[in-house]
C-alpha positions as CSV (number, residue, x, y, z in Angstrom):
1,M,7.1,39.0,8.6
2,K,9.8,37.4,6.4
3,T,8.3,36.8,2.9
4,K,9.6,35.2,-0.2
5,E,7.2,35.5,-3.2
6,Y,6.9,33.8,-6.5
7,S,4.3,34.1,-9.2
8,L,3.0,32.4,-12.4
9,E,0.2,33.2,-14.8
10,V,-2.4,30.4,-14.9
11,G,-5.7,30.8,-16.9
12,G,-5.2,34.5,-17.4
13,K,-4.7,35.2,-13.7
14,T,-1.7,35.4,-11.4
15,L,-0.9,32.5,-9.1
16,T,1.1,33.9,-6.2
17,V,3.1,31.7,-3.8
18,Q,4.4,33.2,-0.5
19,F,6.8,31.6,1.9
20,T,6.6,33.3,5.3
21,D,7.4,32.7,8.9
22,L,3.6,32.7,9.8
23,A,3.6,28.9,10.5
24,E,7.3,28.6,11.4
25,Q,6.8,25.5,13.7
26,A,5.6,23.5,10.7
27,S,8.0,21.4,8.7
28,G,6.8,23.2,5.6
29,S,4.2,25.9,4.9
30,V,3.1,28.2,2.1
31,I,0.4,30.8,1.4
32,M,-1.3,30.4,-2.0
33,R,-3.1,33.3,-3.7
34,Y,-5.2,33.2,-6.9
35,G,-7.5,36.2,-7.4
36,N,-9.1,36.9,-4.0
37,T,-8.8,33.3,-2.9
38,V,-6.1,32.6,-0.3
39,V,-5.1,29.3,1.2
40,L,-2.5,28.5,3.9
41,V,-1.1,25.0,3.6
42,T,1.1,23.4,6.2
43,A,2.9,20.0,6.4
44,V,4.3,18.5,9.6
45,I,6.1,15.2,10.3
46,G,6.1,13.6,13.7
47,R,8.0,10.8,15.3
48,E,7.9,7.2,14.1
49,R,4.9,5.3,15.6
50,D,5.4,1.9,17.0
51,G,3.1,-1.1,16.5
52,I,1.4,0.0,13.2
53,D,1.6,-1.6,9.8
54,Y,0.5,1.4,7.7
55,F,1.6,5.0,6.8
56,P,-0.3,7.4,9.1
57,L,-1.0,10.3,6.8
58,T,-3.8,12.8,7.7
59,V,-5.0,15.5,5.3
60,D,-7.4,18.1,6.6
61,Y,-9.1,20.7,4.4
62,E,-10.5,23.4,6.7
63,E,-13.1,26.0,5.7
64,R,-13.2,29.2,7.7
65,F,-16.3,31.2,7.4
66,Y,-14.4,34.4,8.0
67,A,-12.9,33.7,4.6
68,G,-16.2,34.9,3.1
69,G,-16.9,37.5,5.8
70,K,-19.5,35.3,7.5
71,I,-20.3,34.1,11.0
72,Q,-21.4,30.5,11.1
73,G,-23.7,28.7,13.4
74,S,-27.1,29.0,15.1
75,R,-28.1,31.8,17.5
76,F,-26.6,29.7,20.3
77,V,-23.4,28.4,18.8
78,R,-21.3,30.8,16.8
79,R,-18.3,28.8,15.6
80,E,-17.3,26.3,13.0
81,G,-18.5,22.7,13.5
82,R,-17.8,19.5,11.6
83,P,-16.4,19.8,8.1
84,S,-19.0,20.3,5.3
85,D,-19.3,17.7,2.5
86,E,-17.5,20.1,0.2
87,A,-14.6,20.3,2.6
88,V,-14.4,16.5,2.9
89,L,-14.4,16.1,-0.9
90,S,-11.7,18.8,-1.4
91,G,-9.6,17.1,1.3
92,R,-9.9,13.8,-0.6
93,I,-8.7,15.5,-3.8
94,V,-5.5,16.6,-2.0
95,D,-5.1,13.2,-0.2
96,R,-5.5,11.1,-3.4
97,T,-3.0,13.2,-5.2
98,I,-0.2,13.3,-2.7
99,R,-0.6,9.9,-0.9
100,P,0.8,7.7,-3.7
101,L,4.1,9.6,-3.7
102,F,5.0,8.7,-0.1
103,D,7.0,5.6,0.7
104,S,4.4,3.2,2.1
105,H,7.0,1.9,4.6
106,M,7.1,5.2,6.4
107,R,5.7,5.0,10.0
108,N,6.1,8.6,10.9
109,E,2.9,10.5,11.3
110,V,2.5,13.2,8.6
111,Q,-0.2,15.8,8.7
112,V,-1.1,18.2,5.9
113,I,-3.6,21.0,6.6
114,A,-5.1,23.3,4.0
115,T,-6.9,26.3,5.7
116,V,-9.0,28.6,3.5
117,L,-8.2,32.2,4.6
118,S,-10.1,34.1,2.0
119,I,-12.7,33.0,-0.6
120,G,-13.2,34.8,-3.9
121,E,-14.5,33.7,-7.3
122,D,-11.9,30.9,-7.6
123,D,-12.3,27.5,-5.9
124,P,-9.6,26.9,-3.2
125,D,-9.3,23.2,-3.8
126,I,-6.7,23.6,-6.6
127,L,-4.6,25.9,-4.4
128,G,-4.9,23.2,-1.7
129,V,-3.2,20.6,-4.0
130,V,-0.4,22.8,-5.3
131,G,0.1,24.2,-1.8
132,A,0.4,20.8,-0.3
133,S,2.9,19.9,-2.9
134,L,5.1,22.9,-2.2
135,A,4.8,22.6,1.6
136,L,5.9,18.9,1.4
137,A,8.6,19.4,-1.3
138,T,10.3,22.3,0.4
139,S,10.2,20.6,3.8
140,E,12.4,17.8,5.2
141,I,9.6,15.3,4.8
142,P,10.5,12.4,2.4
143,W,8.1,12.7,-0.5
144,D,8.5,12.0,-4.3
145,G,6.8,15.2,-5.5
146,P,6.0,17.8,-6.7
147,V,2.6,17.4,-8.1
148,S,0.3,19.9,-9.8
149,A,-3.4,20.5,-10.3
150,I,-5.7,22.3,-12.7
151,R,-9.4,22.8,-13.2
152,I,-10.7,22.8,-16.8
153,G,-14.2,23.7,-17.9
154,K,-16.2,24.1,-21.1
155,I,-19.3,26.0,-22.2
156,V,-21.8,24.4,-24.6
157,G,-21.2,25.6,-28.1
158,L,-17.6,26.9,-27.5
159,N,-14.7,24.9,-28.8
160,E,-12.1,26.3,-26.4
161,F,-11.5,25.1,-22.8
162,I,-11.6,27.4,-19.8
163,L,-8.7,27.2,-17.5
164,S,-9.6,27.8,-13.8
165,P,-13.3,28.7,-14.4
166,T,-14.9,30.9,-11.7
167,Y,-17.8,29.9,-9.5
168,S,-20.2,32.1,-11.6
169,T,-19.0,30.4,-14.8
170,R,-19.5,27.0,-13.4
171,D,-23.0,27.9,-12.1
172,G,-24.2,28.9,-15.6
173,A,-26.8,26.8,-17.3
174,D,-24.6,26.4,-20.4
175,Y,-21.6,25.0,-18.5
176,E,-20.9,21.7,-20.1
177,F,-18.5,20.0,-17.8
178,D,-16.0,20.5,-15.0
179,L,-12.7,18.6,-14.8
180,V,-10.1,18.6,-12.1
181,A,-6.9,16.8,-12.9
182,C,-3.8,16.3,-10.8
183,G,-0.5,14.6,-11.4
184,K,3.2,14.6,-11.9
185,D,5.5,15.0,-15.0
186,G,2.5,15.5,-17.2
187,N,1.0,12.2,-16.1
188,I,-2.4,12.3,-14.3
189,N,-3.0,10.3,-11.1
190,M,-6.3,11.9,-9.9
191,I,-9.4,13.0,-11.8
192,E,-12.7,14.5,-10.8
193,V,-15.3,15.2,-13.5
194,G,-18.9,16.3,-13.4
195,G,-21.1,17.7,-16.1
196,K,-23.5,17.0,-18.9
197,E,-23.1,14.1,-21.4
198,V,-19.9,14.8,-23.3
199,A,-18.1,13.2,-26.2
200,E,-15.2,11.0,-25.3
201,D,-12.9,12.9,-27.7
202,T,-13.7,16.1,-25.8
203,V,-12.8,14.7,-22.5
204,N,-9.5,13.3,-23.9
205,A,-8.7,16.7,-25.3
206,A,-9.4,18.2,-21.9
207,L,-7.1,15.7,-20.2
208,K,-4.3,16.5,-22.8
209,K,-4.7,20.2,-22.0
210,A,-4.6,19.4,-18.3
211,S,-1.4,17.4,-18.8
212,E,0.2,20.5,-20.4
213,E,-0.8,22.8,-17.6
214,I,0.4,20.3,-15.0
215,E,3.9,20.2,-16.6
216,K,3.9,24.1,-16.6
217,I,3.0,24.4,-12.9
218,Q,5.4,21.6,-12.0
219,A,8.3,23.4,-13.7
220,F,7.4,26.5,-11.7
221,Q,7.5,24.5,-8.5
222,N,10.8,22.9,-9.4
223,K,12.5,26.3,-9.5
224,I,11.1,27.1,-6.0
225,I,12.1,23.7,-4.6
226,K,15.6,24.1,-6.0
227,E,16.0,27.4,-4.2
228,L,14.2,26.7,-0.9
229,G,14.0,22.9,-0.5
230,K,15.5,21.4,2.7
231,A,17.5,18.2,2.9
232,K,15.1,15.2,3.3
233,R,15.0,13.3,6.5
234,E,16.4,9.8,6.4
235,I,13.6,7.3,7.2
236,A,14.7,4.0,8.6
237,K,13.4,1.1,6.6
238,A,13.5,-2.5,7.7
239,E,15.1,-4.7,5.1
240,T,13.3,-8.0,4.2
241,P,15.6,-10.9,5.1
242,E,16.4,-13.4,2.4
243,E,14.8,-16.2,4.4
244,V,11.5,-14.4,4.2
245,K,11.7,-14.0,0.5
246,K,12.6,-17.6,0.0
247,L,9.8,-18.8,2.3
248,F,7.3,-16.6,0.3
249,T,8.5,-18.1,-3.0
250,E,8.0,-21.6,-1.6
251,K,4.8,-21.3,0.3
252,I,2.7,-18.5,-1.2
253,E,3.8,-17.6,-4.7
254,P,2.5,-20.8,-6.4
255,K,-1.0,-20.0,-5.0
256,L,-1.1,-16.3,-5.8
257,T,-2.6,-16.4,-9.2
258,E,-5.4,-18.8,-8.3
259,V,-6.4,-16.8,-5.1
260,L,-6.2,-13.4,-6.8
261,F,-7.9,-14.3,-10.1
262,G,-9.7,-17.5,-9.5
263,G,-12.8,-16.0,-7.9
264,P,-12.6,-16.5,-4.1
265,G,-12.3,-12.7,-3.6
266,S,-11.2,-10.9,-0.5
267,D,-11.9,-14.0,1.7
268,G,-9.3,-15.9,-0.3
269,I,-6.7,-13.1,0.1
270,H,-7.3,-12.9,3.8
271,G,-7.0,-16.7,4.1
272,L,-3.8,-16.7,2.2
273,K,-2.3,-13.9,4.4
274,D,-3.3,-15.9,7.5
275,E,-1.5,-18.9,6.0
276,W,1.6,-16.8,5.3
277,M,1.8,-15.2,8.7
278,A,1.4,-18.7,10.4
279,A,4.2,-20.1,8.2
280,V,6.5,-17.1,9.1
281,K,5.8,-17.5,12.8
282,E,6.7,-21.2,12.6
283,A,9.9,-20.8,10.5
284,L,11.1,-17.4,11.9
285,P,9.5,-16.9,15.3
286,D,11.6,-13.9,16.2
287,L,10.8,-11.9,13.1
288,D,8.8,-8.6,13.4
289,K,5.3,-9.4,12.0
290,N,5.2,-6.0,10.3
291,I,8.1,-7.0,8.1
292,S,6.4,-10.2,6.9
293,G,3.0,-8.4,6.6
294,D,4.5,-5.6,4.5
295,Y,6.2,-8.1,2.2
296,F,2.9,-10.0,1.6
297,E,1.1,-6.7,0.7
298,E,3.9,-5.7,-1.6
299,N,3.7,-8.9,-3.5
300,I,-0.1,-8.8,-3.7
301,N,0.1,-5.3,-5.1
302,K,2.8,-6.3,-7.6
303,A,0.8,-9.3,-8.8
304,L,-2.4,-7.3,-9.3
305,H,-0.6,-4.5,-11.3
306,D,1.4,-7.0,-13.4
307,E,-1.8,-8.9,-14.4
308,A,-3.7,-5.7,-15.2
309,I,-0.9,-4.2,-17.3
310,N,0.3,-7.3,-19.1
311,N,-3.0,-9.3,-19.4
312,D,-5.8,-6.8,-19.1
313,R,-7.3,-8.8,-16.3
314,R,-8.8,-7.7,-13.0
315,P,-8.9,-9.7,-9.7
316,D,-12.3,-11.3,-10.3
317,G,-11.2,-12.4,-13.8
318,R,-13.0,-9.7,-15.7
319,G,-11.3,-7.7,-18.5
320,F,-11.2,-3.9,-18.4
321,D,-14.4,-3.6,-20.4
322,D,-16.4,-6.3,-18.7
323,V,-19.3,-5.3,-16.4
324,R,-20.5,-7.3,-13.5
325,P,-24.1,-8.8,-13.7
326,L,-26.8,-6.1,-13.3
327,F,-30.2,-6.3,-11.7
328,A,-32.7,-3.5,-11.1
329,K,-36.3,-3.3,-9.6
330,A,-38.6,-0.4,-8.9
331,G,-41.0,-0.6,-5.9
332,G,-42.2,-3.7,-4.1
333,I,-41.1,-2.8,-0.6
334,S,-44.2,-1.1,0.8
335,P,-47.2,0.9,-0.5
336,I,-46.6,3.5,2.2
337,L,-43.2,4.5,0.8
338,H,-43.3,7.2,-1.9
339,G,-40.8,5.3,-4.0
340,T,-38.1,2.6,-3.7
341,G,-35.5,1.0,-6.0
342,I,-33.2,-2.0,-5.8
343,F,-30.0,-2.2,-7.8
344,Y,-27.4,-5.0,-8.0
345,R,-24.0,-4.9,-9.6
346,G,-22.3,-8.1,-8.8
347,A,-21.9,-8.3,-5.0
348,T,-22.8,-4.6,-4.6
349,H,-26.5,-4.3,-3.6
350,I,-28.3,-1.0,-3.1
351,L,-31.7,-0.2,-1.6
352,S,-32.9,3.4,-2.3
353,A,-35.9,5.0,-0.7
354,L,-37.6,8.2,-2.0
355,T,-39.7,10.8,0.0
356,L,-41.5,13.7,-1.6
357,G,-41.8,16.7,0.7
358,G,-43.3,20.1,0.5
359,P,-41.6,23.5,-0.1
360,G,-41.2,23.9,3.7
361,D,-39.0,20.8,3.9
362,A,-36.2,22.4,1.9
363,Q,-32.9,22.4,3.8
364,L,-31.2,25.7,4.5
365,V,-27.5,25.3,3.5
366,E,-24.9,27.8,4.7
367,G,-21.6,27.3,3.1
368,M,-18.3,29.3,3.0
369,E,-19.1,30.4,-0.6
370,Y,-22.9,30.5,-0.6
371,Q,-26.2,30.4,1.3
372,T,-29.0,28.6,-0.4
373,K,-31.9,26.1,0.0
374,K,-31.4,22.5,-0.9
375,R,-34.5,20.8,-2.4
376,F,-32.9,17.5,-3.3
377,M,-31.1,15.6,-0.5
378,H,-29.4,12.3,-1.1
379,H,-28.3,10.5,2.0
380,Y,-25.8,7.7,1.6
381,N,-25.5,5.1,4.4
382,F,-23.0,2.2,4.6
383,P,-24.4,-0.2,7.2
384,P,-21.9,-2.5,9.0
385,F,-23.6,-5.7,7.9
386,S,-22.8,-4.8,4.3
């Protein structure tokens, strides 16, 4: 096996990056090691897909129970099934970090897969992010990386932050909070935080520390990319004709502010887009509708960002610190139910129902890292009528 290896100290441990021919069919691949945790990350680009108006990126985070020396399943089915909630959430961390750095005009399918090969005391999700960054950045896939990630924790009573805290540290009763930050050039574009009530200054200090670590890991990646990076593939991008720009300025631009910030909400935006597409079809019947659709979305996105940055105003007219109207009510649905609650925040309405079971109702949960009983279960449903 051909191997090229690089290492960096992070949080008192060695982060090892290995480039091998194990997944040589992939556009880019890397094996990440931190302690006894090992993750294989691959990135592949396919052909351009016709007839779509979005960038088809897929990110999969795949847990393998052999990583912890376990065999998953019932007595009748002994293989991995659907992804666990933890795997879905870890995949979203990777997705939300890398997705903004792709050109939204790309129509080539891109697939990033992080496969956990071995699980130790260190969470694989951070390796998934950094591995995805290296797999993409050293491949021919057009991408504006690299990005980095770090987990920072804190124990109650201690003033110092813990870099890359282990599972056992995070499970302790005195663990105050857990912060995952990802980003580029010291800037943060993805945050996940959970913990006890913490002072704002403490969180800000943790983010500052995370920014420093992100820059350090990015500098490490840049050296690797400079040595191993491939030439990026040229992606054909349709130019927006001047006639389209002129038509948008005449027909749509004068209405943008009122529709976006006047209160009609998403219905108003959809209506404005329908009006725009009809105007283009009439004036330029031979134009590819994806070009006019993309141009509309670009201008909506620009208007929203400009208003937020320059005038501190959100689409519904609220400022950054304004909260939508709130309403809450306990009970009132049925005396048979153990408990119910209703909560409104603007147009978001929630109905929650509570059931109190016995000890035998606890759910047996078998994960890659653990096996335990779950006594509190929260089921979230998003019905289609909502």
